[in-house]
C-alpha positions as CSV (number, residue, x, y, z in Angstrom):
1,Q,60.7,-6.3,-20.5
2,V,57.0,-7.0,-19.9
3,Q,54.8,-8.0,-22.0
4,L,51.0,-7.3,-20.7
5,V,47.5,-9.3,-22.6
6,E,44.0,-8.4,-20.8
7,S,41.5,-10.4,-21.9
8,G,37.2,-10.4,-20.3
9,G,36.1,-7.7,-21.7
10,G,32.5,-7.5,-23.5
11,L,29.0,-6.0,-23.3
12,V,27.5,-6.1,-20.2
13,Q,24.2,-4.1,-19.0
14,A,24.2,-1.5,-16.0
15,G,24.3,-3.2,-12.9
16,G,26.2,-6.5,-13.9
17,S,29.3,-8.0,-13.5
18,L,32.8,-8.8,-15.5
19,R,36.6,-10.4,-14.7
20,L,38.7,-9.0,-16.9
21,S,42.3,-10.9,-16.9
22,C,46.0,-9.8,-17.4
23,A,48.8,-12.2,-18.8
24,A,52.1,-11.4,-18.2
25,S,54.7,-12.8,-20.0
26,G,58.3,-12.7,-18.2
27,R,60.3,-14.3,-15.5
28,T,60.2,-10.8,-13.6
29,F,56.7,-10.3,-13.0
30,S,56.4,-10.6,-9.1
31,S,58.9,-7.3,-9.1
32,Y,56.4,-5.6,-10.5
33,V,53.8,-3.3,-9.3
34,M,50.4,-4.0,-11.2
35,G,47.5,-2.0,-12.0
36,W,44.8,-1.2,-14.0
37,F,43.9,2.0,-16.0
38,R,41.1,3.2,-18.3
39,Q,39.8,5.4,-21.0
40,A,36.7,6.3,-22.2
41,P,35.7,7.7,-25.1
42,G,36.5,12.0,-25.7
43,Q,38.6,11.3,-21.8
44,E,41.7,11.5,-20.8
45,R,43.5,7.8,-19.5
46,E,42.7,7.9,-16.1
47,V,44.1,5.0,-13.1
48,V,41.0,2.5,-11.4
49,A,43.7,-0.1,-9.1
50,G,47.0,-0.6,-8.4
51,V,48.1,-4.0,-6.2
52,G,51.1,-4.2,-5.0
53,L,54.1,-7.1,-4.9
54,S,52.5,-9.9,-2.5
55,G,49.3,-8.9,-3.0
56,G,48.9,-6.9,0.3
57,R,49.1,-3.4,-0.9
58,T,46.3,-2.1,-3.3
59,Y,44.7,1.3,-4.7
60,Y,41.0,2.1,-6.0
61,A,40.4,5.5,-7.7
62,D,37.4,6.6,-5.6
63,P,34.3,5.9,-8.9
64,V,35.5,2.1,-8.5
65,K,36.0,1.8,-4.8
66,G,33.9,-0.8,-3.2
67,R,33.2,-2.3,-6.2
68,F,35.8,-3.4,-7.7
69,T,38.4,-5.6,-6.9
70,I,42.4,-5.7,-7.8
71,S,44.1,-9.0,-7.0
72,R,46.9,-11.1,-8.6
73,D,48.8,-14.9,-8.6
74,N,52.4,-14.6,-9.2
75,A,52.4,-17.9,-9.6
76,K,50.6,-17.5,-12.8
77,N,51.7,-14.2,-13.6
78,T,48.4,-12.6,-13.5
79,V,46.2,-10.0,-12.9
80,S,43.0,-9.4,-11.9
81,L,40.3,-7.3,-12.1
82,Q,36.9,-7.9,-10.7
83,M,33.9,-5.1,-11.5
84,N,30.6,-5.2,-10.2
85,S,27.8,-2.9,-10.1
86,L,28.8,-2.1,-13.4
87,K,27.6,2.1,-14.5
88,P,27.5,3.0,-18.2
89,E,30.0,5.8,-17.1
90,D,32.2,2.5,-16.5
91,T,32.6,2.0,-20.5
92,A,36.1,2.7,-21.8
93,V,39.1,0.1,-23.1
94,Y,41.2,-0.9,-20.2
95,Y,44.8,-1.6,-20.1
96,C,46.7,-3.6,-17.2
97,T,49.5,-2.2,-16.8
98,A,53.1,-2.8,-14.6
99,G,54.9,0.0,-12.4
100,R,57.8,0.3,-9.8
101,S,55.1,1.2,-7.0
102,V,51.6,1.5,-5.8
103,S,52.6,5.3,-5.4
104,S,53.5,5.8,-9.1
105,I,51.0,4.3,-10.7
106,S,48.4,5.8,-8.1
107,N,50.0,9.7,-10.2
108,G,49.8,7.4,-13.6
109,S,53.5,6.2,-13.9
110,V,54.3,3.1,-15.5
111,D,57.0,1.4,-17.4
112,Y,54.4,-1.3,-19.5
113,W,51.1,-1.1,-20.8
114,G,48.9,-3.7,-22.5
115,K,46.6,-2.8,-25.9
116,G,43.7,-2.7,-23.8
117,T,40.3,-4.9,-23.4
118,L,37.2,-2.9,-24.5
119,V,34.5,-3.1,-21.5
120,S,30.9,-1.3,-22.6
121,V,28.3,-1.1,-19.8
122,S,24.4,-0.4,-21.8
123,T,21.4,1.1,-19.4
Protein backbone atom coordinates (compact mmCIF):
# COMPACT_ATOMS: atom_id res chain seq x y z
CA GLN A 1 0.00 0.00 0.00
CA VAL A 2 1.28 3.44 -0.93
CA GLN A 3 -0.24 6.69 0.27
CA LEU A 4 0.47 9.85 -1.68
CA VAL A 5 0.08 13.42 -0.44
CA GLU A 6 0.54 16.35 -2.81
CA SER A 7 1.52 19.90 -1.92
CA GLY A 8 2.63 23.09 -3.63
CA GLY A 9 -0.44 24.04 -5.60
CA GLY A 10 -1.75 27.59 -5.70
CA LEU A 11 -2.52 30.62 -7.81
CA VAL A 12 0.11 31.96 -10.20
CA GLN A 13 0.12 34.38 -13.10
CA ALA A 14 0.70 33.18 -16.63
CA GLY A 15 4.41 32.82 -17.31
CA GLY A 16 5.16 32.05 -13.70
CA SER A 17 6.41 28.88 -12.01
CA LEU A 18 5.24 26.44 -9.37
CA ARG A 19 6.79 23.35 -7.88
CA LEU A 20 4.54 20.50 -6.84
CA SER A 21 5.74 17.90 -4.39
CA CYS A 22 4.38 14.51 -3.46
CA ALA A 23 5.28 12.66 -0.30
CA ALA A 24 4.83 8.91 -0.39
CA SER A 25 4.44 6.60 2.57
CA GLY A 26 5.68 3.05 2.69
CA ARG A 27 9.04 1.38 2.28
CA THR A 28 8.38 0.31 -1.31
CA PHE A 29 8.49 3.77 -2.89
CA SER A 30 11.58 2.97 -4.94
CA SER A 31 9.80 -0.01 -6.55
CA TYR A 32 7.11 2.19 -8.09
CA VAL A 33 7.23 4.33 -11.16
CA MET A 34 5.80 7.74 -10.28
CA GLY A 35 3.75 10.15 -12.30
CA TRP A 36 1.58 13.24 -12.33
CA PHE A 37 -1.88 13.55 -13.85
CA ARG A 38 -4.18 16.54 -14.05
CA GLN A 39 -7.86 17.20 -14.50
CA ALA A 40 -9.17 20.53 -15.67
CA PRO A 41 -12.76 21.61 -14.99
CA GLY A 42 -15.15 19.77 -17.28
CA GLN A 43 -12.39 17.71 -18.85
CA GLU A 44 -11.09 14.19 -18.52
CA ARG A 45 -8.09 13.38 -16.41
CA GLU A 46 -4.88 13.31 -18.44
CA VAL A 47 -1.31 12.21 -17.86
CA VAL A 48 1.26 14.97 -17.44
CA ALA A 49 4.57 13.23 -16.73
CA GLY A 50 6.16 10.05 -15.44
CA VAL A 51 9.53 9.07 -14.00
CA GLY A 52 11.17 5.67 -13.78
CA LEU A 53 12.43 3.83 -10.73
CA SER A 54 15.83 5.48 -10.57
CA GLY A 55 14.76 8.77 -12.08
CA GLY A 56 16.67 8.23 -15.30
CA ARG A 57 13.70 7.60 -17.58
CA THR A 58 11.03 10.24 -17.95
CA TYR A 59 7.87 10.79 -19.98
CA TYR A 60 6.11 14.06 -20.75
CA ALA A 61 2.82 14.74 -22.42
CA ASP A 62 3.17 16.97 -25.47
CA PRO A 63 1.44 20.03 -23.92
CA VAL A 64 4.05 20.27 -21.15
CA LYS A 65 7.25 19.23 -22.91
CA GLY A 66 10.01 21.77 -22.42
CA ARG A 67 8.13 23.50 -19.58
CA PHE A 68 7.67 20.85 -16.89
CA THR A 69 10.30 18.67 -15.22
CA ILE A 70 9.59 15.62 -13.12
CA SER A 71 12.08 14.27 -10.62
CA ARG A 72 12.18 11.90 -7.67
CA ASP A 73 14.23 11.42 -4.52
CA ASN A 74 14.11 7.80 -3.40
CA ALA A 75 15.94 8.61 -0.16
CA LYS A 76 13.16 11.02 0.83
CA ASN A 77 10.24 9.16 -0.80
CA THR A 78 9.27 12.23 -2.79
CA VAL A 79 8.48 13.09 -6.36
CA SER A 80 8.34 16.64 -7.69
CA LEU A 81 6.99 18.46 -10.70
CA GLN A 82 8.67 21.74 -11.58
CA MET A 83 6.31 23.76 -13.75
CA ASN A 84 7.67 26.75 -15.65
CA SER A 85 6.15 29.12 -18.21
CA LEU A 86 2.70 28.28 -16.91
CA LYS A 87 -0.30 28.94 -19.10
CA PRO A 88 -3.98 29.40 -18.20
CA GLU A 89 -4.68 26.04 -19.84
CA ASP A 90 -2.48 24.40 -17.21
CA THR A 91 -5.16 25.20 -14.64
CA ALA A 92 -6.25 21.89 -13.13
CA VAL A 93 -6.16 19.64 -10.12
CA TYR A 94 -2.84 17.81 -10.22
CA TYR A 95 -2.61 14.26 -8.92
CA CYS A 96 0.44 12.30 -7.85
CA THR A 97 0.37 8.66 -8.91
CA ALA A 98 2.32 5.44 -8.50
CA GLY A 99 2.41 2.69 -11.07
CA ARG A 100 4.28 -0.27 -12.52
CA SER A 101 5.99 1.25 -15.54
CA VAL A 102 6.48 4.54 -17.36
CA SER A 103 4.60 3.01 -20.30
CA SER A 104 1.62 2.08 -18.14
CA ILE A 105 1.50 5.56 -16.61
CA SER A 106 1.70 7.17 -20.04
CA ASN A 107 -1.33 5.04 -20.94
CA GLY A 108 -3.22 6.13 -17.84
CA SER A 109 -2.84 2.93 -15.86
CA VAL A 110 -1.74 3.51 -12.27
CA ASP A 111 -2.02 1.67 -8.97
CA TYR A 112 -2.30 4.56 -6.50
CA TRP A 113 -3.60 8.13 -6.57
CA GLY A 114 -3.17 11.08 -4.29
CA LYS A 115 -6.09 13.39 -3.50
CA GLY A 116 -4.79 16.18 -5.68
CA THR A 117 -3.66 19.78 -5.40
CA LEU A 118 -5.18 22.69 -7.29
CA VAL A 119 -3.10 24.81 -9.66
CA SER A 120 -4.72 27.96 -11.01
CA VAL A 121 -3.00 30.07 -13.66
CA SER A 122 -4.40 33.53 -14.25
CA THR A 123 -4.03 35.68 -17.36
